[in-house]
C-alpha positions as CSV (number, residue, x, y, z in Angstrom):
1,M,0.0,0.0,0.0
2,S,2.9,2.4,0.8
3,N,4.1,2.2,-2.8
4,R,0.7,2.9,-4.2
5,R,0.4,5.9,-1.8
6,T,3.7,7.2,-3.1
7,F,2.5,6.9,-6.6
8,L,-0.7,8.7,-5.7
9,H,1.3,11.7,-4.4
10,T,3.6,11.7,-7.4
11,A,0.6,11.6,-9.7
12,G,-0.7,14.8,-8.2
13,L,-3.9,13.3,-6.8
14,A,-3.2,13.7,-3.1
15,G,-2.6,16.7,-0.9
16,T,-4.3,20.0,-0.9
17,G,-5.1,20.4,-4.6
18,L,-8.2,18.2,-4.9
19,V,-10.4,18.8,-1.9
20,T,-10.7,22.6,-1.9
21,G,-12.3,24.1,1.1
22,L,-13.6,20.9,2.6
23,A,-12.2,18.9,5.5
24,A,-13.8,16.3,7.7
25,W,-15.8,17.9,10.5
26,P,-14.8,16.1,13.7
27,L,-17.2,15.0,16.3
28,H,-16.1,16.9,19.4
29,S,-16.4,16.4,23.1
30,R,-19.1,18.5,24.8
31,A,-16.7,19.7,27.5
32,T,-17.1,23.3,26.3
33,A,-19.6,25.0,24.0
34,P,-19.8,28.4,22.4
35,S,-22.5,30.9,23.3
36,D,-24.1,30.8,19.9
37,Q,-25.6,27.3,20.3
38,L,-28.0,26.0,17.7
39,R,-31.2,24.8,19.4
40,L,-32.5,21.9,17.3
41,G,-35.9,20.2,17.3
42,V,-36.3,16.8,15.7
43,I,-39.6,15.8,14.1
44,G,-39.8,12.1,13.8
45,T,-37.8,10.1,16.3
46,G,-37.8,6.7,14.7
47,G,-34.6,4.9,13.5
48,R,-33.3,7.8,11.4
49,G,-34.5,10.5,13.6
50,N,-32.9,9.0,16.7
51,W,-29.6,8.5,14.8
52,A,-29.8,12.2,13.9
53,I,-30.3,13.1,17.5
54,S,-27.3,11.0,18.7
55,V,-25.0,12.6,16.0
56,A,-26.2,16.2,16.4
57,Q,-26.0,16.0,20.2
58,A,-22.3,15.0,19.9
59,L,-21.5,18.3,18.3
60,T,-20.5,21.1,20.6
61,D,-22.4,23.7,18.6
62,I,-25.8,22.0,18.7
63,D,-28.3,21.1,21.4
64,V,-31.3,19.0,20.6
65,V,-33.9,20.7,22.8
66,A,-37.2,19.2,21.4
67,C,-38.4,15.9,20.0
68,C,-41.7,15.0,18.4
69,D,-43.2,11.7,17.5
70,I,-46.7,10.1,17.7
71,Y,-45.4,6.7,18.8
72,P,-44.5,6.9,22.5
73,P,-41.6,4.4,22.5
74,H,-39.9,6.4,19.7
75,L,-40.5,9.7,21.5
76,E,-39.1,8.3,24.7
77,K,-36.0,7.1,23.0
78,G,-35.5,10.4,21.3
79,L,-35.7,12.3,24.5
80,S,-33.2,10.0,26.1
81,L,-30.7,10.9,23.5
82,A,-31.4,14.6,23.4
83,A,-30.1,17.4,25.6
84,P,-31.0,17.3,29.3
85,G,-34.4,19.0,29.8
86,A,-35.5,18.5,26.1
87,K,-39.2,18.8,25.6
88,G,-41.4,16.2,24.0
89,Y,-44.3,16.8,21.6
90,T,-46.8,14.6,19.8
91,D,-48.0,17.4,17.5
92,Y,-45.2,18.9,15.3
93,R,-47.1,22.2,15.1
94,R,-46.7,22.7,18.8
95,L,-42.9,22.1,18.4
96,L,-42.8,24.7,15.6
97,E,-44.5,27.2,18.0
98,A,-41.7,26.8,20.5
99,G,-39.6,29.9,20.8
100,D,-36.6,28.0,22.0
101,V,-36.2,26.0,18.8
102,D,-34.1,27.6,16.0
103,A,-34.1,24.9,13.5
104,V,-35.8,21.5,12.9
105,V,-34.8,18.1,11.4
106,I,-37.6,16.5,9.5
107,A,-37.2,12.7,9.8
108,T,-40.7,11.5,9.4
109,P,-42.2,9.2,6.7
110,L,-41.7,10.6,3.2
111,H,-45.4,11.6,2.6
112,L,-45.3,14.0,5.5
113,H,-42.1,15.9,4.5
114,A,-43.6,18.7,2.3
115,Q,-46.3,20.1,4.6
116,M,-43.9,19.9,7.6
117,A,-41.2,21.7,5.7
118,I,-43.5,24.5,4.5
119,D,-45.0,24.9,8.0
120,A,-41.5,25.1,9.5
121,I,-40.4,27.8,7.1
122,D,-43.6,29.7,7.9
123,A,-42.8,29.4,11.6
124,G,-39.4,31.0,11.1
125,K,-37.3,27.9,11.5
126,H,-34.3,26.7,9.5
127,V,-34.9,23.3,8.0
128,Y,-32.8,20.1,7.7
129,C,-35.1,17.8,5.7
130,E,-34.1,14.2,5.3
131,K,-34.1,12.7,1.8
132,T,-36.0,12.3,-0.4
133,M,-37.1,15.9,0.0
134,T,-40.8,15.2,-0.8
135,Y,-43.1,12.4,-1.8
136,D,-43.9,13.6,-5.3
137,I,-43.0,16.2,-7.9
138,A,-45.8,18.6,-7.2
139,S,-44.9,18.9,-3.5
140,S,-41.2,19.3,-4.4
141,L,-42.1,22.3,-6.5
142,A,-44.2,23.7,-3.7
143,V,-41.4,23.3,-1.1
144,R,-38.8,24.8,-3.4
145,T,-41.1,27.8,-4.1
146,K,-41.6,28.4,-0.3
147,A,-37.8,28.1,0.4
148,R,-37.0,30.4,-2.5
149,A,-39.4,33.0,-1.0
150,H,-37.5,32.8,2.3
151,P,-33.8,32.9,1.6
152,E,-33.2,33.9,5.2
153,R,-34.1,30.4,6.2
154,V,-31.4,27.8,5.6
155,F,-32.9,24.8,3.9
156,Q,-30.6,21.7,3.8
157,V,-31.5,18.3,2.5
158,G,-30.1,15.1,4.0
159,Y,-27.7,14.2,1.2
160,Q,-24.7,14.0,3.6
161,Q,-22.3,12.6,0.9
162,R,-22.0,16.2,-0.4
163,V,-19.9,17.0,2.7
164,N,-18.0,13.7,2.6
165,P,-14.3,14.2,1.8
166,L,-14.3,11.0,-0.2
167,F,-16.9,12.3,-2.6
168,A,-15.2,15.7,-2.7
169,R,-12.1,14.0,-3.9
170,V,-14.2,12.1,-6.5
171,Y,-15.9,15.3,-7.6
172,E,-12.7,17.2,-8.2
173,T,-10.8,14.2,-9.8
174,I,-13.5,13.8,-12.4
175,N,-14.1,17.5,-13.0
176,K,-10.4,18.2,-13.5
177,G,-10.4,15.6,-16.2
178,Y,-8.0,13.2,-14.6
179,I,-9.9,10.1,-15.7
180,G,-10.9,11.5,-19.1
181,A,-14.5,11.8,-20.3
182,V,-17.0,9.9,-18.1
183,K,-19.7,8.4,-20.2
184,Y,-21.1,5.6,-18.0
185,I,-21.8,5.3,-14.3
186,T,-23.1,2.4,-12.3
187,C,-24.5,2.6,-8.7
188,T,-25.7,-0.2,-6.5
189,W,-27.1,-0.3,-3.0
190,N,-27.6,-4.0,-2.3
191,R,-28.7,-5.8,0.8
192,N,-29.8,-9.3,1.7
193,G,-32.8,-9.1,3.9
194,D,-36.5,-8.2,3.9
195,W,-36.0,-4.6,4.9
196,R,-38.7,-5.0,7.6
197,R,-38.7,-3.8,11.2
198,A,-40.2,-5.7,14.1
199,V,-43.8,-4.8,14.9
200,P,-45.0,-5.2,18.5
201,S,-48.6,-5.2,17.4
202,P,-50.3,-5.8,14.0
203,E,-52.1,-2.5,14.0
204,L,-48.7,-0.7,14.0
205,E,-47.6,-2.5,10.8
206,R,-48.1,0.5,8.4
207,Q,-46.8,3.0,10.9
208,I,-43.6,1.2,11.6
209,N,-43.0,-0.4,8.2
210,W,-44.2,2.6,6.2
211,R,-41.4,2.1,3.6
212,M,-43.3,-0.9,2.4
213,Y,-46.4,1.0,1.3
214,R,-46.8,3.3,-1.6
215,E,-49.2,5.6,0.3
216,Y,-46.2,6.7,2.4
217,S,-43.0,5.8,0.5
218,G,-41.1,5.8,-2.7
219,G,-39.5,2.5,-1.8
220,L,-35.9,1.6,-2.6
221,M,-35.4,4.2,-5.2
222,A,-36.3,7.0,-2.7
223,E,-34.9,5.6,0.5
224,L,-31.5,4.3,-1.0
225,S,-30.9,5.2,-4.6
226,S,-31.8,8.8,-4.1
227,H,-28.5,9.4,-2.3
228,Q,-26.6,8.1,-5.3
229,I,-28.7,10.0,-7.8
230,D,-27.8,13.2,-5.9
231,I,-24.1,12.3,-6.0
232,V,-24.3,11.8,-9.8
233,N,-26.3,15.0,-10.3
234,W,-23.7,16.9,-8.3
235,I,-20.6,15.4,-10.0
236,L,-22.1,15.9,-13.5
237,G,-23.5,19.3,-12.7
238,A,-26.7,18.3,-14.4
239,H,-30.1,16.7,-13.8
240,P,-31.1,13.7,-16.0
241,L,-33.0,14.1,-19.2
242,S,-34.9,10.9,-19.2
243,V,-35.2,7.5,-17.4
244,T,-36.4,4.0,-17.9
245,G,-36.3,1.0,-15.6
246,M,-37.9,-2.0,-14.1
247,G,-38.5,-3.7,-10.8
248,G,-40.9,-6.0,-9.0
249,I,-41.9,-7.8,-5.8
250,D,-40.2,-11.0,-6.9
251,Y,-39.0,-12.6,-3.7
252,W,-40.5,-11.1,-0.5
253,K,-44.2,-12.1,-0.9
254,D,-45.2,-10.6,2.4
255,G,-47.9,-8.0,1.5
256,R,-45.5,-5.2,0.7
257,E,-46.4,-2.7,-2.0
258,T,-43.0,-1.2,-2.8
259,F,-40.6,-3.3,-4.9
260,D,-38.0,-5.6,-3.5
261,N,-35.7,-4.8,-6.4
262,V,-35.3,-1.8,-8.7
263,T,-33.1,-0.8,-11.6
264,A,-33.2,2.5,-13.4
265,I,-31.1,3.9,-16.3
266,F,-30.9,7.7,-16.7
267,A,-29.8,9.6,-19.7
268,Y,-27.8,12.8,-18.8
269,P,-26.6,15.5,-21.1
270,E,-23.7,14.8,-23.4
271,G,-24.6,11.2,-23.8
272,V,-23.8,10.1,-20.2
273,K,-25.8,7.1,-19.0
274,A,-26.1,6.2,-15.3
275,Q,-27.6,3.0,-13.9
276,F,-28.9,2.7,-10.4
277,S,-30.0,-0.6,-8.8
278,C,-31.0,-1.9,-5.4
279,L,-31.5,-5.5,-4.3
280,T,-32.9,-7.0,-1.1
281,T,-31.8,-10.6,-2.0
282,N,-28.0,-10.3,-2.4
283,A,-25.6,-7.9,-0.7
284,K,-22.7,-8.2,-3.1
285,E,-21.1,-4.8,-3.8
286,G,-23.3,-3.2,-1.2
287,F,-23.0,0.6,-1.5
288,S,-20.9,1.0,-4.7
289,L,-20.4,3.6,-7.4
290,K,-18.3,3.3,-10.5
291,F,-17.4,6.2,-12.9
292,Y,-16.1,4.9,-16.2
293,G,-13.8,7.4,-17.9
294,T,-11.9,7.2,-21.1
295,R,-8.6,7.1,-19.3
296,A,-9.5,5.4,-16.0
297,T,-12.3,4.2,-13.7
298,I,-13.1,5.4,-10.2
299,E,-14.7,2.9,-7.9
300,V,-16.2,3.8,-4.5
301,N,-17.3,1.0,-2.2
302,N,-18.1,0.4,1.4
303,A,-16.3,-3.0,1.5
304,Q,-13.1,-1.2,2.5
305,G,-14.6,1.4,4.8
306,Q,-15.9,4.0,2.3
307,A,-12.8,3.9,0.1
308,G,-12.2,5.1,-3.4
309,F,-9.8,3.7,-6.0
310,I,-8.7,4.6,-9.5
311,Y,-8.2,1.8,-12.1
312,P,-6.2,3.2,-15.1
313,E,-7.1,2.0,-18.6
314,P,-4.0,-0.2,-19.6
315,Q,-4.0,1.1,-23.2
316,Q,-3.7,4.7,-22.0
317,G,-0.5,6.4,-21.1
318,A,2.3,3.8,-21.4
319,N,3.4,5.1,-24.8
320,D,1.6,8.5,-24.8
321,T,3.6,11.7,-24.8
322,D,0.7,13.8,-23.4
323,L,0.0,12.2,-20.0
324,D,-2.3,13.5,-17.4
325,A,-2.0,13.0,-13.6
326,V,-3.7,9.6,-13.6
327,S,-2.4,7.9,-16.7
328,G,1.0,9.5,-16.4
329,A,2.3,6.6,-14.3
330,T,5.1,4.4,-15.2
331,K,4.4,1.7,-17.8
332,A,4.9,-1.0,-15.2
333,A,2.4,0.6,-12.9
334,L,-0.2,0.9,-15.6
335,E,0.3,-2.6,-16.9
336,A,0.0,-4.1,-13.5
337,G,-3.6,-3.1,-13.4
338,D,-3.6,-2.6,-9.6
339,P,-6.0,0.0,-8.2
340,I,-4.5,3.3,-7.1
341,P,-5.9,4.7,-3.9
342,L,-7.9,7.9,-4.3
343,W,-9.2,8.1,-0.8
344,V,-8.5,5.4,1.8
345,P,-9.2,6.1,5.5
346,E,-6.1,5.7,7.6
347,A,-8.3,4.1,10.4
348,P,-11.8,2.7,10.5
349,T,-14.2,5.5,9.7
350,D,-16.6,6.5,12.4
351,D,-20.0,5.8,10.7
352,R,-21.4,8.9,12.3
353,L,-19.0,11.1,10.3
354,P,-21.0,11.8,7.1
355,T,-24.1,12.8,9.1
356,G,-21.9,14.7,11.6
357,N,-20.3,16.6,8.7
358,A,-23.8,17.4,7.4
359,F,-25.0,18.8,10.7
360,A,-21.8,20.8,11.2
361,H,-22.3,22.2,7.7
362,F,-25.9,23.1,8.6
363,Y,-24.8,24.9,11.7
364,T,-22.1,26.8,9.7
365,C,-24.6,27.8,7.0
366,I,-27.0,29.2,9.6
367,R,-24.2,31.0,11.5
368,D,-22.7,32.6,8.4
369,G,-25.7,33.0,6.1
370,L,-24.5,30.5,3.5
371,V,-26.4,28.2,1.0
372,P,-25.9,24.6,1.9
373,N,-24.1,22.2,-0.4
374,A,-27.3,20.0,-0.4
375,S,-29.6,23.0,-1.0
376,V,-33.3,22.9,-1.7
377,E,-32.4,23.1,-5.4
378,A,-30.3,20.0,-5.2
379,G,-33.0,18.3,-3.2
380,H,-35.5,19.2,-5.8
381,Q,-33.4,17.9,-8.7
382,A,-32.6,14.6,-6.9
383,G,-36.2,14.2,-5.8
384,V,-37.7,14.8,-9.2
385,A,-35.3,12.3,-10.8
386,T,-36.2,9.8,-8.1
387,H,-39.9,10.2,-8.8
388,M,-39.3,10.0,-12.5
389,A,-37.6,6.7,-12.0
390,N,-40.5,5.3,-9.9
391,M,-42.9,6.4,-12.6
392,A,-40.8,4.7,-15.3
393,I,-40.5,1.5,-13.3
394,R,-44.2,1.3,-12.3
395,E,-45.5,2.2,-15.7
396,G,-43.0,0.4,-17.9
397,R,-42.1,3.4,-20.0
398,F,-39.6,6.2,-20.6
399,V,-40.2,9.3,-18.5
400,N,-38.7,12.6,-19.6
401,W,-37.7,15.6,-17.5
402,A,-40.5,18.2,-18.2
403,A,-39.8,21.9,-18.7
404,D,-42.0,22.8,-15.7
405,Y,-39.7,20.8,-13.4
406,D,-37.0,23.5,-13.8
């Protein structure tokens, strides 16, 4: 590994040049805290909401002072993770009325996001809305319109990979042309399991397993692939033009309504194609993205702790007199075909780090009046693309980006 690291530095891909203005935001001890504390309320304290509470409360600059959930065990858990003295609510509107709450995290089932986000902006709160931003395209347009009308309110969407140094490195490597022209991208998010949560009583099935039902959820495409759609949109600097796909309930015959497997292929400008797939029957490759360039491929996977590698194209560079930073290796290095580390953690990555980065970024944007990396515009583009994919899969057709989505 040390030889590969040496090559990486000599190739010009490590150091300060590639990740401009972005470093990992550490999770600090709470021994001391500044006076300009962000007082946060969390709406929806199920699995994701309580994870958000535990991560946000670990940051010195944030106190989770309020929690809201209609399911008592979830609310009780959230309060146990929040700041001492945090208040509990069963009606989110009462939380929004609280004068001691500066900003809210919306971590409820997807179909509730839009109205809660609009109400939060109207109540004068900054908003961190978990992905996907809204349940459908019409509500995405409505939320974006409301956020645009109130630029003094910071609105950030929960696409935490936008503040992940690994993807910052990928972004800059691709956009500086180091791997040539990227014309194809593949993304997987595979699991082997039924995606269900235990239900203590049958009448709570739809409340707890809401992701399984179309009334509340966009299924795998919204809950998982949406993250990777946003990454691709960001790196390409564009939204998709059209999409087709397929899926089905082909294994888990348990009454679910959302598919247990999905595959979508998007067409982007300049002929770029991007494929997104999710499985619940095989975990091979897990969370993985591959960017196929004319000079090299970048692969990101979670098998090695959220690492990124470059695979040079063997026919490029060895006898070329005009070599760029990736393909300008020695002939031996290229012909060996070994991956070149682009970003490899020196130690096991704290899995709180991407979300911790996102909350630290949210705080900074509020403090300094900045537009978040994962802005309402980014959330809208990723959300619309996700909804287009679901339409294409469910209806068996091509779906085009419409002019009124812009």
